[in-house]
C-alpha positions in Angstrom: 38.1 -78.1 36.2 35.6 -78.1 33.3 33.8 -75.2 35.0 37.1 -73.2 34.7 37.1 -73.9 31.0 33.5 -72.7 30.6 34.3 -69.5 32.5 37.3 -68.9 30.3 35.1 -69.2 27.2 32.6 -66.8 28.6 35.4 -64.4 29.6 36.7 -64.4 26.1 33.3 -63.8 24.6 32.7 -60.7 26.7 36.2 -59.3 26.8 36.7 -55.6 25.9 39.1 -55.1 23.0 41.0 -52.4 21.3 41.4 -48.7 21.8 37.7 -48.1 22.4 37.5 -50.7 25.2 34.3 -52.2 23.9 33.3 -55.7 23.2 32.4 -56.3 19.5 30.0 -59.2 20.3 28.1 -57.2 22.9 27.8 -54.3 20.3 25.9 -56.8 18.1 23.9 -58.9 20.6 23.9 -56.7 23.7 24.3 -58.7 26.9 22.5 -61.7 25.4 25.4 -64.1 25.6 24.3 -67.2 27.5 25.8 -70.6 28.6 23.9 -73.8 27.7 20.5 -72.2 26.9 18.9 -68.7 26.6 15.9 -67.8 28.7 12.5 -68.2 27.0 11.4 -65.1 25.0 14.9 -63.6 24.9 15.1 -60.8 22.4 17.1 -61.7 19.2 19.9 -61.6 18.2 21.7 -63.7 20.9 24.6 -66.1 21.3 24.6 -69.4 23.3 27.7 -71.4 24.0 27.7 -75.1 25.1 30.4 -77.4 26.1 30.2 -80.5 23.9 33.0 -82.5 25.7 36.0 -82.1 28.0 38.7 -84.7 28.1 41.5 -84.8 30.7 44.9 -86.3 29.8 47.9 -86.9 32.1 51.4 -87.1 30.8 55.0 -87.1 31.9 54.2 -89.5 34.8 50.9 -87.7 35.6 52.9 -84.6 36.6 51.3 -82.6 33.7 47.6 -82.4 33.0 46.0 -81.2 29.8 42.2 -80.7 29.3 40.8 -80.5 25.8 37.3 -79.3 25.4 35.1 -78.8 22.4 32.3 -76.2 22.5 29.8 -74.8 20.1 28.7 -71.2 19.8 25.2 -70.9 18.4 24.0 -67.5 17.1 20.3 -66.7 16.6 18.9 -63.7 14.7 15.5 -62.7 13.3 15.0 -63.7 9.6 13.7 -60.2 8.9 17.2 -58.8 9.8 18.6 -60.7 6.8 21.3 -63.3 6.5 24.0 -60.7 6.6 23.2 -59.8 10.2 23.9 -63.4 11.4 27.0 -63.7 9.2 28.4 -60.5 10.9 27.8 -61.9 14.3 29.3 -65.3 13.4 32.4 -63.5 12.0 32.7 -61.6 15.3 32.5 -64.8 17.3 35.2 -66.3 15.0 37.4 -63.2 15.4 37.1 -63.4 19.2 37.8 -67.1 19.6 40.0 -68.3 16.8 43.7 -68.8 17.6 43.8 -66.9 20.8 45.5 -67.5 24.1 43.2 -67.4 27.1 43.5 -67.4 30.9 42.0 -70.4 32.5 41.7 -70.5 36.3 43.8 -73.4 37.9 45.7 -73.9 34.6 49.0 -72.4 33.5 47.9 -71.7 30.0 45.0 -72.0 27.6 44.4 -71.7 23.8 41.3 -71.6 21.7 41.0 -72.4 18.0 38.2 -72.9 15.5 37.2 -76.3 14.3 34.3 -75.5 12.0 32.5 -72.3 10.8 28.8 -72.0 11.0 26.6 -71.6 7.9 23.4 -69.7 8.3 20.3 -71.9 8.3 16.8 -70.5 8.2 14.3 -72.1 10.6 11.0 -70.4 10.2 11.5 -66.8 11.3 14.9 -67.3 12.8 18.4 -67.6 11.3 20.8 -69.9 13.2 24.4 -70.7 12.8 26.7 -73.1 14.8 30.4 -72.7 15.0 32.6 -75.3 16.8 35.8 -74.5 18.7 38.4 -76.4 20.7 40.0 -75.1 24.0 43.2 -76.6 25.4 44.1 -75.9 28.9 47.3 -77.2 30.5 48.7 -77.5 34.0 52.5 -77.7 33.7 
């Protein structure tokens, strides 16, 4: 079922929003939204999401199941673009993922919330920021 959770995170990152029907993250990073790791020499900026953990809990006599997963979204941008560029992308990730209901396959409901906001760090010629989120998916 953790694959279902990863798919739900990706679906939320690439969802089209609003009257224009566009995805604000794709506007900033193009289609460079990757699970686990980005291919070598991928053009920047880009976003990578990784599942840190997924725990499964049974309750009410094992008739109900809840999965809680923590995941990190890491954003990379060229230093020459300036810190504001990565802050804008991180804000967009936050807006897409904080306090939102999501559809999770094989689950009745899902919810994502932010646990920690990323702070831009300069690593040579690249800015990086990590933001951590929690997804809760339940089978009722």
